[in-house]
C-alpha angles and dihedrals in degrees: 000000000000116000120212124207120214114253114265091241093054107104130159121257122216110304096014123114123233106218130172132213108279095028115136119235141175129215114251094193135024110278126182104280098008122065121211111290096030112141124220147157128250110244098171132025118187146147141085108218094016115038108208136171142211110219132195106211128209090244089064099256122127117205131181136199094045121150143160090306093063109024140041129196120252135187118003093356091057091048092049093049092046090052091049091049091050091051092049092059 
C-alpha cells in the first residue's frame, strides 16, 4: 500500500486537528458506515485550507473527507496533539 505524506504547506487552522497517517481516531458523530464511537486508523491525510482524512474503520468501512467535526484522535495521537497544544501556549 502506498503511503502519502501531507504537503509541507498544509497546516491546521484554528479548530482543525493535525493528524498523520497511521494515527488512531474515533468517530464523534454518526457518519455513513461508521456509528459514533467506531475506532479507525488514518490512511490518507490531505488538504491545504481544509485538512481532511480518509479513515479505515474497525468495522471494515473506509470513509473519506472526515475532519474535526466527525473524528477525534485517540491513543498516541491524542497524547501527541495535547503535548503540541501545551507547547503552543
